[in-house]
Each structure stands twice: as C-alpha cells, then as structure tokens.
C-alpha positions as CSV (number, residue, x, y, z in Angstrom):
1,X,103.3,67.9,191.9
2,X,105.0,64.7,192.6
3,X,103.6,61.4,193.9
4,X,104.4,61.5,197.4
5,X,103.5,57.9,198.7
6,X,105.0,55.2,196.7
7,X,103.6,52.4,198.9
8,X,104.8,49.1,197.3
9,X,101.8,47.2,196.0
10,X,100.9,44.2,198.0
11,X,102.1,42.0,195.3
12,X,106.0,41.7,195.2
13,X,107.6,41.0,191.9
14,X,108.2,37.5,192.7
15,X,104.6,36.8,193.3
16,X,104.0,37.0,189.5
17,X,106.2,33.9,188.8
18,X,103.3,31.5,189.4
19,X,101.4,33.2,186.5
20,X,104.1,33.9,184.0
21,X,107.0,31.6,185.1
22,X,110.3,32.5,187.3
23,X,112.4,32.8,184.0
24,X,110.3,36.0,183.2
25,X,111.0,37.3,186.6
26,X,114.7,36.7,186.6
27,X,114.8,38.0,183.2
28,X,113.1,41.5,184.2
29,X,115.9,41.4,187.2
30,X,118.8,41.1,184.6
31,X,117.4,44.1,182.3
32,X,116.8,46.1,185.5
33,X,120.6,46.1,186.3
34,X,121.6,47.5,182.9
35,X,119.9,50.8,184.3
36,X,121.6,50.8,187.7
37,X,121.9,54.7,188.7
38,X,119.2,56.0,186.3
39,X,116.3,57.9,187.5
40,X,113.0,57.3,185.4
41,X,110.7,60.4,185.7
42,X,107.1,59.8,184.6
43,X,105.1,63.0,183.8
44,X,101.4,63.0,183.1
45,X,98.3,65.0,183.9
46,X,96.4,63.1,186.7
47,X,97.1,60.6,189.6
48,X,93.6,59.0,189.4
49,X,91.1,58.3,186.6
50,X,92.1,56.8,183.3
51,X,94.4,54.0,182.0
52,X,97.5,55.9,182.3
53,X,97.4,56.6,186.0
54,X,95.9,53.2,186.7
55,X,99.2,51.5,184.8
56,X,101.5,54.1,186.8
57,X,100.2,53.0,190.0
58,X,101.1,49.5,189.4
59,X,104.3,49.8,187.4
60,X,106.5,52.4,189.3
61,X,106.5,50.5,192.5
62,X,107.4,47.3,190.6
63,X,110.3,49.1,188.8
64,X,111.5,50.2,192.1
65,X,111.4,46.7,193.3
66,X,113.5,45.7,190.5
67,X,116.0,48.5,191.3
68,X,115.0,50.9,188.9
69,X,114.4,54.5,190.5
70,X,111.0,55.3,189.0
71,X,109.3,58.6,190.0
72,X,105.9,59.9,189.1
73,X,105.0,63.8,188.6
74,X,101.9,65.6,187.6
75,X,101.5,68.8,185.8
76,X,99.1,71.4,187.1
77,X,96.4,72.7,185.0
78,X,93.1,74.9,185.4
79,X,89.5,73.8,184.0
80,X,90.2,75.7,180.9
81,X,93.1,73.8,180.2
82,X,91.5,70.2,180.7
83,X,88.6,71.5,178.5
84,X,91.3,72.1,175.6
85,X,93.2,69.2,176.1
86,X,89.8,66.9,175.9
87,X,89.2,68.7,172.6
88,X,92.7,67.6,171.6
89,X,91.9,63.9,172.9
90,X,88.6,63.8,170.6
91,X,90.5,65.6,167.6
92,X,93.1,63.2,167.7
93,X,90.6,60.4,167.3
94,X,89.2,62.0,164.5
95,X,86.1,63.9,166.0
96,X,85.3,67.4,164.8
97,X,86.3,69.9,167.3
98,X,86.3,73.7,167.3
99,X,89.9,74.6,168.6
100,X,90.6,78.2,168.6
101,X,93.7,80.4,168.5
102,X,93.1,81.1,172.0
103,X,92.8,77.6,172.9
104,X,96.5,76.6,171.6
105,X,97.8,79.7,173.6
106,X,96.2,78.5,176.7
107,X,97.5,75.1,176.5
108,X,101.2,76.6,175.7
109,X,100.8,79.0,178.6
110,X,100.0,76.2,181.1
111,X,102.9,74.0,179.7
112,X,105.4,77.2,180.2
113,X,104.0,77.4,183.7
114,X,104.7,74.0,184.4
115,X,108.0,73.9,183.0
116,X,109.1,76.8,185.4
117,X,107.6,75.2,188.4
118,X,108.0,71.4,188.0
119,X,111.2,69.8,189.6
120,X,112.7,67.8,186.6
121,X,115.0,65.0,188.2
122,X,115.2,62.2,185.7
123,X,117.8,60.9,183.6
124,X,115.0,59.7,181.4
125,X,111.9,62.0,181.2
126,X,109.0,59.6,180.3
127,X,106.0,62.0,179.0
128,X,102.5,60.6,178.8
129,X,100.1,62.0,176.4
130,X,99.3,65.3,175.0
131,X,98.8,67.5,178.0
132,X,102.4,67.7,179.1
133,X,104.1,67.2,175.6
134,X,105.1,70.7,175.4
135,X,107.5,70.3,178.4
136,X,110.1,69.3,175.7
137,X,111.0,72.8,175.7
138,X,113.3,71.8,178.6
139,X,115.3,69.4,176.9
140,X,118.1,71.8,175.6
141,X,118.9,72.9,179.1
142,X,118.7,69.7,180.8
143,X,120.2,67.4,178.2
144,X,118.7,64.3,179.2
145,X,116.6,61.4,177.4
146,X,113.1,62.2,176.5
147,X,110.3,59.8,175.5
148,X,106.7,60.8,174.4
149,X,104.1,58.0,175.0
150,X,100.9,58.2,173.2
151,X,98.1,56.2,174.6
152,X,95.6,57.3,172.1
153,X,94.7,56.5,168.6
154,X,96.3,59.0,166.2
155,X,95.8,56.9,163.0
156,X,93.5,59.5,161.5
157,X,93.9,62.7,163.8
158,X,92.5,66.2,162.9
159,X,95.5,67.6,160.8
160,X,95.7,71.0,162.7
161,X,95.9,69.5,166.1
162,X,98.3,66.8,165.1
163,X,100.6,69.1,163.1
164,X,100.8,71.3,166.4
165,X,101.8,68.4,168.4
166,X,104.0,67.0,166.1
167,X,106.3,70.3,166.3
168,X,106.9,68.8,170.0
169,X,107.0,65.2,169.1
170,X,109.8,65.5,166.6
171,X,112.0,67.1,169.7
172,X,111.9,63.6,171.5
173,X,114.5,61.0,171.4
174,X,111.6,58.4,170.8
175,X,107.8,58.1,170.6
176,X,105.9,54.9,171.7
177,X,102.5,53.9,170.5
178,X,100.0,51.3,171.6
179,X,99.4,49.5,168.2
180,X,101.2,49.5,164.9
181,X,98.5,51.3,163.0
182,X,98.5,54.2,165.5
183,X,102.0,55.4,164.5
184,X,102.7,58.3,162.4
185,X,105.8,59.2,159.8
186,X,108.2,60.7,162.5
187,X,112.0,61.4,162.0
188,X,112.6,59.9,165.4
189,X,112.6,56.2,166.7
190,X,109.1,54.8,167.3
191,X,108.4,51.9,169.6
192,X,105.2,49.8,169.6
193,X,104.3,48.7,173.2
194,X,100.9,47.5,174.2
195,X,99.5,48.6,177.6
196,X,98.8,45.8,180.2
197,X,97.0,44.8,183.3
198,X,98.0,43.7,186.6
199,X,96.8,40.2,187.5
200,X,97.4,40.6,191.0
201,X,95.8,44.2,191.6
202,X,92.6,44.4,193.2
203,X,90.9,44.9,189.9
204,X,92.1,41.8,188.3
205,X,92.5,39.1,191.3
206,X,90.3,36.4,191.8
207,X,87.4,37.1,194.5
208,X,85.3,34.9,196.5
209,X,81.7,34.6,195.5
210,X,80.6,36.2,198.7
211,X,82.3,39.6,197.8
212,X,80.8,39.3,194.2
213,X,77.4,38.7,195.7
214,X,77.7,41.8,198.2
215,X,78.4,44.2,195.3
216,X,75.4,42.8,193.3
217,X,73.1,43.3,196.2
218,X,74.3,46.9,196.9
219,X,73.5,47.9,193.4
220,X,70.2,46.0,193.4
221,X,71.3,43.6,190.6
222,X,69.8,40.1,190.1
223,X,72.3,37.4,190.1
224,X,70.2,34.9,188.8
225,X,69.7,36.8,185.7
226,X,72.1,37.4,182.8
227,X,73.9,40.5,183.1
228,X,75.4,42.7,180.0
229,X,77.8,45.0,181.4
230,X,80.0,47.9,180.0
231,X,82.4,49.3,182.6
232,X,84.3,52.2,181.1
233,X,84.7,56.0,181.8
234,X,81.7,58.0,180.7
235,X,82.7,59.3,177.7
236,X,81.0,59.7,174.1
237,X,83.6,58.0,172.5
238,X,82.7,54.8,174.5
239,X,79.3,55.1,172.9
240,X,77.1,54.5,176.0
241,X,74.0,55.4,174.1
242,X,74.8,52.8,171.7
243,X,75.1,50.2,174.3
244,X,71.8,51.0,175.6
245,X,70.3,50.5,172.1
246,X,72.1,47.2,171.3
247,X,70.8,46.0,174.8
248,X,67.3,47.0,174.1
249,X,67.3,44.9,171.0
250,X,68.4,42.1,172.4
251,X,66.4,42.5,175.3
252,X,63.2,41.8,173.0
253,X,64.1,38.3,172.7
254,X,66.5,37.3,175.6
255,X,65.8,37.9,179.3
256,X,68.7,40.2,180.6
257,X,69.9,43.3,182.7
258,X,72.3,46.1,181.6
259,X,74.9,47.4,183.7
260,X,76.7,50.7,182.6
261,X,79.3,51.4,185.2
262,X,82.1,53.9,185.2
263,X,83.7,56.6,186.8
264,X,84.9,60.1,185.8
265,X,88.6,61.6,185.5
266,X,90.0,64.7,186.7
267,X,91.4,65.5,183.3
268,X,88.0,65.0,181.7
269,X,85.4,67.6,182.1
270,X,82.9,66.1,179.6
271,X,82.1,63.1,181.5
272,X,79.7,64.7,183.9
273,X,77.7,65.8,180.9
274,X,77.9,62.2,179.4
275,X,76.5,60.6,182.5
276,X,73.7,62.9,182.8
277,X,72.6,62.0,179.1
278,X,72.7,58.4,179.8
279,X,70.7,58.5,182.8
280,X,68.0,60.3,181.2
281,X,68.0,58.2,178.2
282,X,67.7,55.0,180.9
283,X,65.2,56.5,183.0
284,X,62.2,54.3,183.6
285,X,63.9,51.1,182.5
286,X,64.1,48.9,185.5
287,X,66.7,46.3,183.6
288,X,69.3,49.3,182.7
289,X,71.6,50.1,185.9
290,X,73.8,53.1,185.4
291,X,76.3,53.0,188.2
292,X,78.9,55.9,189.0
293,X,81.8,54.1,190.7
294,X,83.8,56.3,192.8
295,X,87.7,56.3,192.6
296,X,89.3,53.6,194.5
297,X,86.7,51.3,193.9
298,X,88.7,48.5,192.1
299,X,87.1,45.7,194.0
300,X,83.7,46.6,193.0
301,X,84.7,46.8,189.5
302,X,86.4,43.4,189.8
303,X,83.1,41.8,191.1
304,X,80.9,43.5,188.4
305,X,83.1,42.2,185.6
306,X,83.1,38.8,187.4
307,X,79.3,38.5,187.5
308,X,78.8,39.7,184.0
309,X,77.7,37.2,181.7
310,X,78.7,39.1,178.6
311,X,81.0,42.2,178.8
312,X,80.8,45.1,176.0
313,X,83.3,47.7,174.9
314,X,81.3,49.4,172.1
315,X,83.7,52.3,171.5
316,X,83.4,54.5,168.5
317,X,87.2,55.4,169.0
318,X,89.5,53.6,171.3
319,X,93.2,53.8,172.4
320,X,94.1,50.4,173.7
321,X,90.9,49.6,175.7
322,X,92.2,48.1,179.1
323,X,88.6,47.3,180.0
324,X,88.5,44.9,177.3
325,X,92.0,43.2,178.7
326,X,90.5,43.1,182.2
327,X,87.4,41.4,180.7
328,X,89.5,38.8,178.7
329,X,91.6,38.0,181.7
330,X,88.4,36.9,183.9
331,X,87.6,34.7,181.0
332,X,84.5,36.5,179.9
333,X,83.2,36.4,176.4
334,X,83.5,40.0,175.1
335,X,81.5,41.9,172.5
336,X,83.6,44.7,171.2
337,X,84.0,47.3,168.3
338,X,86.9,46.6,165.8
339,X,88.5,50.2,166.6
340,X,91.7,51.2,168.0
341,X,93.9,48.4,169.9
342,X,90.7,46.2,170.6
343,X,91.5,44.0,167.5
344,X,95.0,43.3,169.0
345,X,92.9,41.7,172.1
346,X,89.6,40.5,170.5
347,X,90.5,38.1,167.8
348,X,87.0,37.6,166.2
349,X,85.2,34.5,167.2
350,X,88.3,33.3,168.9
351,X,88.6,35.2,172.0
352,X,85.6,37.4,171.5
353,X,83.1,38.9,169.1
354,X,83.9,42.1,167.3
355,X,81.2,44.3,165.9
356,X,80.7,47.2,163.6
357,X,77.3,48.5,164.5
358,X,74.3,48.6,167.0
359,X,72.7,45.9,165.2
360,X,75.9,43.9,165.0
361,X,76.4,44.3,168.9
362,X,72.8,43.1,169.6
363,X,73.2,40.2,167.5
364,X,76.6,39.3,169.3
365,X,74.7,39.5,172.7
366,X,72.1,37.4,171.7
367,X,74.4,34.7,170.2
368,X,76.4,34.4,173.3
369,X,73.4,34.3,175.6
370,X,72.1,31.6,173.5
371,X,75.1,29.3,173.3
372,X,76.7,29.2,176.7
373,X,79.1,26.6,175.6
374,X,80.5,28.7,173.0
375,X,80.8,31.6,175.4
376,X,82.8,29.9,177.7
377,X,85.2,28.6,175.1
378,X,85.7,32.2,173.8
379,X,86.4,33.2,177.8
380,X,89.1,30.3,178.0
381,X,90.9,31.3,174.8
382,X,90.7,34.9,176.0
383,X,92.3,34.6,179.4
384,X,95.0,32.5,177.7
385,X,95.7,35.4,175.0
386,X,95.9,38.0,177.8
387,X,98.5,35.6,179.8
388,X,100.7,35.4,176.9
389,X,100.4,39.1,175.7
390,X,98.9,41.9,177.7
391,X,100.0,41.3,181.4
392,X,102.4,43.9,183.4
393,X,105.4,41.7,183.6
394,X,105.6,41.9,179.5
395,X,105.0,45.6,179.9
396,X,107.8,45.8,182.4
397,X,110.1,43.9,180.1
398,X,109.2,46.2,177.0
399,X,110.0,49.4,179.1
400,X,113.2,48.2,180.3
401,X,114.4,47.5,176.9
402,X,113.0,51.0,175.7
403,X,115.2,52.7,178.5
404,X,118.2,50.7,177.6
405,X,118.0,51.4,173.9
406,X,118.3,55.0,174.5
407,X,122.0,54.5,175.8
408,X,122.8,51.5,173.5
409,X,123.0,50.6,169.7
410,X,120.5,47.8,169.1
411,X,123.3,45.3,168.6
412,X,124.9,46.1,171.8
413,X,121.6,45.1,173.9
414,X,121.9,41.6,175.2
415,X,121.8,39.9,178.6
C-alpha cells in the first residue's frame, strides 16, 4: 500500500532558516543535488501511530521539496502478524516472550505475501524496523541499494529473535541505529542517526494561550495547579503504572495533578489492554487524568505539553524517545529513565533529571516543583540542546549523506 497523498507540509524548507540558519538550508540543497534522479522508497508497517510514521509524514514531503523523489509504502499484515511483531519488539528490548515456531512461520508468510504484492520502485529501498525486514529477499532480483533502519534498542535483545532477524540484516547494504550503544556486531556498514522532531509541525510549534486553555478545559484540567504529564503510547515498556506510583508519592507532600495521555497504534494490539489496566489503577483518584488521544490530535498533545509543569518519560526500555525531545524543545523540565536513547537527550542535572526507580522519579518531581528557578534553567538548556542536535533539518542532512554514501567512497563525498 502506497501513501497516495503527499501533500506538502504547511512549512516550506526555507521556513526553517530562522531556527537553524540559512547556511543549513543551502547545505541540504547542495546534498540533495547529488541524488538527482534517484528514488527513495520508504517501507514500514503503518501510516499512523508511533514515531516512525510521524517522522516519515514530515520528512518525505521535505525531501521532495529538496528535489529528492521520496516515496512511502506500507506492508499489509493480519492481526496475528502484528501480535507476533509486538512480541518481537518486546523481545528485542530484552523482555521475556514466548515465540513459537508457528509465530516465526507466520512472520515469514506475511513478508512473502508482501514481496509478491508490493510494488518496489526505489533506487534505494529504505526498510524501517523488523516488521518488513524479510522483504530483503527481493534484493537479488531488483539489484537496488537496501538499508535497514532500526528504531528500537537492540543492545540486549533476546538471542533467538535477534539471530532470526540478523539473518536478514546481514543481506542489507547498511544498517542504521539511533544510538551508539544500540548497535550490534555486523559485517555490513552501520550508521548512527538519531531521530528528530519537526519544530514547525502542529505538535511542536508555539501555541497561543487561548488554545492551551481550551484544551485544558475540554479535559477537565485545572490550569492553576501544577500538572505532571507523561504523553506516550500506552505500552508496558513506557511504565504507566510506575508513573502513577511516582505521582502518588510526590502528591503526599506537593499539590499537583497527573495527566497520562496517549494513543494506540494499529501495529500494537497490546495497547488497549494497557489502557484498560491503568484506567482501573487510577479509578477513584480525581487528580489522575487518563486521556486517550485520537490520531491526528497533534495540537492537543502540543497544548498538554505546553501546559505541563513537569514532563515525565519513565520508560523501562526505550528506542530514542521522541516524546522526550518534544518536551525538551518546549523548554520543559523533564524527569526520565536513563534507558535507550534518553541519556543522549537528558543530560542529568543540565537538560533534565534522570531517574532509575519509582522513588527516584518521585524525588525528582518534588525537587522540580519546589524549585521553579532550577526547573526553568533546565528547560532553557533543554531547548538549546534540541536545537543543536535533534531537529528535522539535522536528520535530513544525515539521511542525505547516508544515501549518497551508498554510491560513493567516503573520500569522494564533498560539497
């Protein structure tokens, strides 16, 4: 299935110049010229839900604006297939999962069906995450360049699942990971490219006070009391129950309210069960607000992040954690677990506070609520850290250099 409508984002590539500088935009144009005539075909498992879809929604149109023919296709899969790939996801993060021979067979059967039905049309086939990884079987027939982009933390994976996937990974021309510690020993070229946020998207742009207030009113939140918020997909690995525990500890001595807001993803069948559990855990506490945010609600998420006094991301495991990036960009003090790609973003006691337990998270919340000047200082540092490292213009540059590197030796890449 191909993304039929590639409407350009409201923001044009030139609109980023006031944020990152005109020279950055000119450099992107010069790099894009080196890919003239090449087609980049992105393939993943869903058009909505999760960080991968969110990045591609913004990035593909901007690549096209720069003159690079970027396309986006998704595979088709049954509910059973996505149950299996969710198990893969958890197992790659090190969680114990029972994965049967039938599960592996189903995974291969769905990929084989997609190989037969998909229209492959790229000079570079850019595969995102494990769901479509076995499409690499088409490489010998097509003879194009193939990249596997891993968005999850595979630093300590379940060995059986990783060995299964590794048999496909080694057939690619290159693999891309989000952080240095995610990488594995591989006989192919590896690249470290962190994800990014779009500062001009509805989720990250500045909002007028009246829009923020209207969202708070709609969800029954008190704008005059501190708001602790975690805005993330409903997933056990995001530890929503741990967030509630930390909030309850902090609430004993600090007046505040908790917002747990998020959505579900079409390729994550477990999320409905998680949502049900946290609703039950929070029932009866008027200071805990569990909000199911529907897709395409970027403005509401933006408003909730802007309204928050402290933003949490208490993940047990994490890929990169774009919800952390969003919070830092909004100048918010962040309390986050020291897992996955989060420590690349949260420099402890400089751009936010890292925690290692429920008790540590509760202590950090209390520290920030009782010291607003310190919280403000962390927020200012955080925004600048994102400006320098985690905006979409940097991400575009890294991807353009990656694509170019497939056709040139390293000493031949120059402007």
